[in-house]
C-alpha positions as CSV (number, residue, x, y, z in Angstrom):
1,M,36.7,53.2,20.7
2,G,34.9,52.6,16.8
3,E,36.4,49.3,17.3
4,K,34.5,48.6,20.6
5,N,31.5,50.3,19.4
6,S,31.8,48.1,16.4
7,T,31.9,44.8,18.6
8,K,28.7,46.0,20.5
9,K,26.7,46.4,17.3
10,L,28.0,43.2,16.2
11,V,26.7,41.9,19.0
12,W,23.4,43.3,18.9
13,Y,22.6,42.0,15.6
14,V,23.4,38.7,16.4
15,L,21.5,38.8,19.0
16,F,18.7,40.7,17.3
17,A,19.4,37.7,14.9
18,L,18.6,35.0,17.1
19,V,15.5,36.1,19.0
20,T,14.7,36.8,15.6
21,V,15.3,33.2,14.2
22,V,13.7,31.6,17.9
23,C,10.2,34.1,17.9
24,C,9.8,33.0,14.0
25,Y,10.2,29.0,14.6
26,L,7.9,29.4,17.5
27,F,5.3,31.1,15.5
28,V,5.5,28.1,13.5
29,V,5.3,25.7,15.9
30,V,2.2,27.6,17.3
31,F,0.5,27.8,13.9
32,F,1.6,24.1,13.0
33,Y,0.3,22.5,16.4
34,F,-2.3,24.3,17.8
35,I,-3.7,26.9,15.1
36,Y,-3.6,23.7,12.3
37,P,-3.0,21.1,14.3
38,Y,-3.7,18.6,11.0
39,N,-0.8,17.8,9.4
40,I,1.4,15.7,11.5
41,S,4.0,15.3,9.7
42,L,4.5,19.0,10.1
43,K,4.2,19.0,13.5
44,L,6.5,16.8,14.4
45,A,9.2,18.0,12.0
46,F,8.9,21.2,13.6
47,W,8.2,20.3,17.2
48,P,10.2,17.1,17.5
49,F,10.7,17.1,21.4
50,V,7.4,14.2,22.2
51,S,7.8,11.7,23.6
52,E,6.5,7.8,21.1
53,E,3.6,7.8,24.1
54,Q,2.4,11.4,22.6
55,V,3.6,10.2,18.8
56,G,1.4,7.5,19.2
57,Q,-1.6,9.4,20.3
58,M,-0.9,11.7,17.3
59,Y,-1.3,8.6,14.8
60,S,-4.1,7.3,16.5
61,E,-6.3,10.6,15.9
62,A,-5.0,10.0,12.0
63,T,-6.5,6.6,11.9
64,V,-10.1,6.4,11.2
65,K,-13.2,3.4,11.3
66,V,-14.1,2.7,7.2
67,T,-18.1,0.7,8.0
68,F,-18.9,-0.8,4.1
69,K,-22.7,-1.2,4.4
70,Y,-23.8,-4.4,1.6
71,Q,-25.9,-7.5,1.3
72,N,-25.0,-10.5,1.1
73,D,-25.7,-13.6,-1.0
74,E,-28.6,-13.8,1.3
75,F,-29.8,-10.4,0.3
76,E,-29.4,-9.3,4.1
77,D,-27.5,-6.4,5.4
78,E,-24.2,-6.1,6.4
79,E,-21.3,-4.4,7.4
80,I,-17.5,-4.3,7.7
81,S,-15.4,-2.2,8.9
82,V,-11.7,-1.7,8.3
83,V,-9.0,0.9,9.9
84,G,-7.9,3.6,7.6
85,V,-5.5,5.9,7.9
86,N,-5.8,9.7,6.2
87,I,-3.3,10.7,4.2
88,D,-4.4,14.1,2.8
89,K,-6.0,17.4,4.1
90,N,-8.6,17.0,2.1
91,G,-9.2,14.0,3.4
92,Y,-8.5,10.4,0.9
93,I,-8.5,7.3,3.5
94,L,-6.4,4.6,2.6
95,F,-6.9,1.2,4.2
96,P,-5.9,-2.4,2.8
97,F,-8.2,-3.7,-0.3
98,S,-8.1,-7.3,1.1
99,E,-10.6,-6.8,3.8
100,I,-13.7,-5.0,1.6
101,S,-13.2,-8.2,-1.0
102,A,-17.1,-9.5,0.1
103,C,-18.7,-6.5,-0.2
104,T,-18.2,-5.1,-4.1
105,D,-21.5,-4.2,-4.2
106,Y,-21.9,-1.7,-1.1
107,S,-24.4,0.4,-0.5
108,Q,-23.0,2.9,2.2
109,I,-19.7,3.9,2.9
110,K,-19.2,6.0,6.4
111,V,-16.1,6.7,7.7
112,L,-16.1,7.3,11.7
113,T,-12.9,9.8,13.4
114,A,-11.2,9.4,16.8
115,A,-12.9,13.0,17.4
116,G,-16.3,11.7,17.2
117,T,-16.8,13.2,13.3
118,V,-18.8,10.9,10.7
119,Y,-18.3,11.6,7.2
120,S,-20.0,10.3,3.9
121,G,-17.5,7.9,1.7
122,T,-17.0,7.9,-1.9
123,F,-14.7,4.8,-3.4
124,I,-11.8,6.2,-5.2
125,Y,-9.3,2.9,-6.5
126,G,-8.9,-0.2,-5.3
127,N,-5.7,-2.4,-6.4
128,K,-5.6,-6.1,-5.8
129,D,-2.3,-6.4,-6.2
130,Y,-0.8,-3.7,-3.9
131,N,-3.7,-4.4,-1.5
132,L,-4.6,-0.7,-0.9
133,A,-7.6,0.7,-1.9
134,L,-8.6,4.6,-1.5
135,I,-11.8,6.5,-0.5
136,K,-12.6,10.4,-0.5
137,C,-14.4,11.6,2.6
138,E,-17.8,13.9,1.6
139,N,-20.2,16.1,3.1
140,A,-17.7,17.9,5.3
141,A,-18.5,21.6,6.8
142,N,-17.5,24.8,4.3
143,G,-15.7,21.5,2.4
144,K,-13.2,21.0,5.1
145,V,-12.4,17.9,6.3
146,K,-11.1,17.8,10.1
147,I,-9.1,15.0,10.3
148,P,-5.0,14.9,11.1
149,F,-3.3,13.7,8.4
150,V,0.0,12.0,7.6
151,K,2.3,11.0,4.6
152,V,2.9,8.2,2.7
153,F,6.5,6.4,3.2
154,G,7.7,6.8,-0.1
155,S,10.0,3.6,-1.0
156,S,9.9,0.1,-1.2
157,D,12.9,0.2,0.8
158,Y,12.8,0.0,4.6
159,S,16.2,-0.7,5.6
160,S,16.5,2.8,6.9
161,V,13.6,2.2,9.4
162,G,13.9,1.5,13.4
163,R,11.2,1.9,15.8
164,V,8.0,2.0,14.6
165,I,4.1,3.0,16.2
166,V,1.5,1.0,15.7
167,A,-2.2,3.0,16.3
168,N,-6.0,1.8,15.6
169,S,-9.0,3.5,15.3
170,K,-9.9,4.4,18.9
171,L,-13.2,3.4,17.9
172,I,-11.9,-0.4,17.3
173,T,-9.3,-0.3,20.1
174,S,-7.5,2.4,22.1
175,S,-4.3,1.1,22.4
176,V,-1.2,1.7,20.8
177,W,1.7,-0.1,20.7
178,N,5.9,0.3,20.1
179,G,7.9,-1.3,18.4
180,Y,10.9,-2.1,15.9
181,M,11.3,-3.3,12.2
182,E,13.0,-7.0,12.4
183,D,12.9,-8.1,8.6
184,T,12.9,-5.8,5.7
185,G,13.0,-7.7,2.8
186,Y,10.2,-10.8,3.5
187,V,8.1,-11.9,0.4
188,H,4.7,-13.8,0.7
189,P,1.9,-14.2,-1.6
190,H,-1.8,-13.4,0.8
191,V,-3.8,-16.9,0.4
192,T,-7.7,-17.1,1.6
193,K,-10.4,-18.9,1.4
194,N,-13.1,-18.4,-1.6
195,G,-17.1,-19.0,-1.4
196,A,-16.6,-22.7,-1.2
197,N,-14.1,-22.7,1.8
198,E,-11.0,-23.4,0.1
199,D,-7.6,-21.9,0.3
200,V,-6.7,-20.0,-3.1
201,L,-4.4,-16.9,-3.5
202,S,-6.5,-14.1,-4.1
203,Y,-4.5,-11.1,-3.2
204,T,-1.2,-10.8,-3.4
205,I,1.5,-8.6,-0.8
206,E,4.7,-8.4,-2.3
207,D,7.7,-7.1,-0.3
208,G,6.2,-6.8,3.1
209,F,8.2,-6.7,6.2
210,I,8.2,-8.2,9.7
211,I,7.9,-6.1,12.7
212,N,8.2,-6.6,16.2
213,I,5.5,-5.5,18.9
214,K,6.4,-5.9,22.3
215,G,3.5,-6.4,25.0
216,S,1.5,-7.2,21.6
217,L,-0.7,-9.9,23.2
218,A,-3.8,-7.8,22.5
219,F,-2.7,-6.3,19.1
220,N,-5.3,-7.4,16.5
221,G,-4.3,-5.5,13.9
222,G,-3.8,-1.5,12.6
223,A,-1.9,0.8,10.9
224,V,1.7,0.8,11.0
225,F,4.0,4.1,11.5
226,D,7.6,5.7,11.4
227,K,8.6,8.1,13.9
228,N,8.4,10.9,11.4
229,A,5.0,10.4,11.2
230,R,4.9,8.5,7.7
231,L,2.9,5.7,7.2
232,L,4.1,2.7,7.0
233,G,1.4,-0.1,6.0
234,F,-1.2,-2.0,7.5
235,S,-1.2,-5.2,9.7
236,Y,-4.9,-6.4,9.8
237,K,-7.3,-9.8,9.9
238,D,-5.8,-12.5,7.7
239,T,-2.2,-10.8,7.5
240,L,-2.0,-11.7,11.2
241,S,-2.0,-15.5,10.8
242,I,0.1,-15.6,7.4
243,E,2.8,-18.0,8.1
244,S,1.9,-18.5,12.1
245,S,4.8,-20.8,12.2
246,A,7.2,-18.7,11.1
247,L,6.4,-15.5,12.8
248,E,7.1,-16.1,16.6
249,N,5.0,-13.9,19.6
250,G,5.3,-10.8,19.2
251,E,6.5,-10.8,15.0
252,Y,3.7,-9.5,12.3
253,F,3.5,-9.0,8.5
254,V,3.3,-5.7,7.5
255,M,1.2,-4.9,4.1
256,P,3.5,-1.7,2.8
257,A,1.8,1.5,2.2
258,Y,4.4,2.8,-0.5
259,A,2.8,2.1,-3.7
260,V,-0.4,4.5,-2.9
261,K,2.5,6.9,-4.5
262,L,2.4,5.4,-7.8
263,F,-1.5,5.6,-8.4
264,Y,-2.5,8.4,-6.2
265,A,-2.5,11.3,-8.0
266,D,-3.6,9.9,-11.4
267,A,-6.8,8.0,-9.1
268,V,-7.1,11.7,-7.4
269,K,-7.3,13.4,-10.5
270,A,-10.0,11.4,-12.1
271,Y,-12.1,11.6,-9.2
272,K,-12.0,15.5,-9.6
273,S,-12.9,14.8,-13.3
274,K,-15.9,13.0,-12.3
275,E,-14.4,10.3,-14.2
276,T,-13.3,6.5,-12.9
277,Y,-9.4,5.5,-12.6
278,K,-8.0,3.0,-14.5
279,N,-4.3,2.6,-15.4
280,T,-5.0,0.7,-19.3
281,L,-1.5,-0.1,-19.6
282,V,-1.3,-2.3,-16.3
283,S,-5.0,-3.7,-16.5
284,S,-3.6,-5.6,-19.7
285,F,-1.5,-7.4,-18.1
286,N,-3.1,-10.8,-16.6
287,G,-0.5,-13.3,-14.7
288,F,1.7,-13.9,-12.1
289,D,5.1,-14.2,-10.4
290,K,7.3,-17.6,-9.9
291,T,6.4,-16.9,-5.8
292,E,2.9,-16.9,-6.4
293,G,2.5,-19.6,-9.0
294,N,4.2,-22.4,-6.6
295,K,1.9,-21.3,-4.3
296,M,-1.2,-21.8,-6.6
297,K,0.1,-25.1,-7.7
298,D,-0.9,-28.6,-5.3
299,L,-4.4,-26.3,-4.2
300,K,-6.2,-28.6,-5.5
301,K,-6.4,-31.6,-7.6
302,D,-9.6,-33.1,-9.3
303,D,-11.4,-36.6,-9.5
304,A,-8.9,-38.0,-11.9
305,G,-6.0,-36.2,-9.3
306,E,-5.3,-33.2,-12.0
307,E,-3.9,-30.5,-10.3
308,K,-5.3,-27.5,-10.8
309,F,-4.7,-23.5,-9.8
310,Y,-7.1,-20.9,-8.4
311,F,-6.9,-18.1,-10.8
312,N,-9.4,-15.7,-12.5
313,G,-12.1,-16.3,-9.8
314,D,-11.7,-19.9,-11.2
315,W,-9.5,-23.3,-11.0
316,Q,-7.4,-24.1,-13.6
317,A,-5.8,-26.6,-15.3
318,I,-2.1,-26.8,-15.0
319,S,-0.7,-26.6,-18.3
320,S,2.6,-28.2,-20.1
321,D,4.1,-24.5,-20.1
322,F,2.9,-23.3,-16.4
323,D,4.7,-26.5,-15.4
324,H,7.7,-25.4,-17.2
325,F,7.9,-22.4,-16.2
326,L,7.8,-23.4,-12.0
327,T,10.7,-25.8,-12.8
328,S,12.7,-23.6,-14.7
329,D,15.3,-21.5,-13.6
330,I,13.6,-18.4,-15.0
331,Q,12.2,-15.2,-13.2
332,G,9.3,-13.1,-14.6
333,Y,5.8,-12.5,-14.6
334,Y,3.8,-15.8,-16.6
335,L,1.4,-14.6,-18.6
336,F,-1.6,-16.3,-17.7
337,T,-3.7,-14.0,-20.7
338,D,-2.3,-12.7,-23.9
339,F,-0.7,-9.6,-23.4
340,N,-2.5,-6.5,-25.7
341,Y,-2.6,-2.8,-25.5
342,T,-2.5,-0.8,-28.6
343,D,-2.6,-3.4,-31.0
344,K,1.0,-4.4,-29.3
345,N,0.8,-8.1,-28.6
346,I,2.7,-10.9,-26.8
347,A,0.8,-14.3,-26.9
348,K,0.2,-16.0,-23.5
349,N,2.4,-18.3,-21.8
350,A,5.4,-16.0,-22.2
351,V,7.3,-15.1,-19.3
352,I,8.2,-11.3,-18.8
353,T,11.4,-11.5,-17.4
354,S,12.4,-7.6,-18.0
355,V,10.9,-4.3,-18.8
356,S,12.5,-0.6,-19.8
357,V,10.7,2.4,-19.3
358,D,12.5,5.5,-21.5
359,G,15.5,3.4,-21.4
360,K,15.2,2.6,-17.1
361,K,15.6,-1.4,-17.3
362,T,14.2,-3.6,-14.1
363,D,14.7,-7.4,-14.2
364,I,11.4,-8.8,-12.8
365,E,11.6,-11.3,-9.8
366,Y,8.1,-10.4,-8.3
367,K,4.7,-9.2,-9.9
368,T,5.4,-5.7,-8.4
369,D,9.0,-5.5,-10.0
370,L,6.8,-4.7,-13.3
371,F,3.8,-2.7,-12.1
372,D,6.0,-0.5,-10.2
373,A,7.9,0.5,-13.3
374,L,4.1,0.6,-15.6
375,F,2.5,2.8,-13.3
376,A,5.5,5.2,-13.6
377,A,5.4,5.5,-16.9
378,K,4.1,8.6,-18.5
379,S,1.8,9.1,-22.0
380,G,4.3,8.7,-24.6
381,S,7.0,7.0,-22.7
382,T,8.7,4.0,-24.8
383,I,8.0,0.5,-23.3
384,K,10.5,-2.1,-24.1
385,L,9.3,-5.9,-22.7
386,T,11.4,-8.5,-23.1
387,Y,10.3,-12.5,-22.5
388,Q,10.4,-15.7,-23.2
389,R,8.8,-18.4,-25.0
390,F,9.0,-22.0,-24.0
391,E,9.1,-23.8,-27.3
392,G,10.6,-27.6,-27.5
393,T,13.4,-27.8,-25.1
394,E,14.5,-24.4,-24.4
395,Y,13.0,-20.7,-24.2
396,N,13.4,-18.6,-27.0
397,V,13.9,-14.6,-26.7
398,G,11.5,-12.0,-27.6
399,T,11.0,-8.7,-27.2
400,L,8.2,-5.9,-27.4
401,V,8.4,-2.4,-27.8
402,F,5.5,0.4,-28.0
403,N,4.4,4.0,-26.1
404,A,2.5,4.0,-23.4
């Protein structure tokens, strides 16, 4: 008799525990899905039973239209609009930096949401090497920005991503596209036009990827997400035509967004302290990797037939050191100007082949290999640079050690 009662009690305890768990789960779902609907990543984590169409609709709610008002060279008012994505509950909007390269001196930023809300924007930081820019939504009622937001994919390795969803601001187009990851290791510099309508390498897009979107004939650019409410990157305007001959119909190159994590916290911290964020260590490096260098070379020849390349906003003569770098088998980051940081120096025309931060070594093939490591360095970190310099018929190896 006692055993039966014990069994009954155990059953009731188990049932009570199950009911409690289910009720708590439903409460969490109701809270995040209906009462606090802005965190899309949490909504999908707690209630993943939604169709791709519904998920795409959520993503389009997180995308916004950012409009920059500026004066052109004729002092006429013009506007540039770009698709951005809210990545924080406080309204920090991410978008491709290259899209606003024409309006360095803007008078107004407006953020228009899918719900019809309009916020004033404040420019926080832009990085041309990662081609990412960050602004902050202001003038929110009660200080609360009511735009759904998503997380940013936190890795440069996209091999685990399969299906993707492309969404755009409803104010530009209401379409949402489904697709899949096709190539996770695509690298291509971004060639654009300068003021003289000449092809120049202005922004660098490194370690991107290719997606394939079904029924994409109407696609004109937008933000790319995975199914776990993470922003993967952007495919927009100029990037749609990159190496068009190499891309089939429905294939698009995507500028990755993961690198925002490298500067986001420091940029926001500086903004809150009413300061302008600048990573002085990273900004001490002025140069390019081999992929960029080969793309810049042969862009132009002067009247005497001398080859020129476009860098730092001007045409430059191709030096013998530059030629040695491009024709050698050395991979690395070519210093176009002297590296100078806290009185530590490496003369220009050297090639930085590896960087070590607190003992963690990274061999450099692309510019972002170097910058990823440098952005991750904390104040006081020990930095070791290994470099090579062409002298006579061979390269001599050198090292430089300093503290960040």
